C-alpha angles and dihedrals in degrees: 000000000000120000122215142165113277112219116243101192112065127189118209115213114204130199132171117220124220089255091058097255119131127228121206125187133182102220096201093056113058113224095019098127130134142175124227134182089231135024092252093050090053092050093049092046094047092048089052092050091047092053092050092050092050092046090051091051091050093046090051096047095248094137127077094205143036119260116231100174138012126196137186128203129177117244123215112313110245119198118196115242103184 
């Protein structure tokens, strides 16, 4: 199993679908993408999923260093205009 540095600063990209649902994605963690009924719900769900992924990587020895802090910031808000 290959060890790597787990990122500790995460950007959340938000987009609103035509049907009103929100998509939130953590760009630094491939596959960490969720839907929420509201912008806030999508942010909370994507943060929870990102933390689960990071915890899993730590548990399985996929990191070559300890994590002291994690932070999230919202990237530019993108509204769908289809």
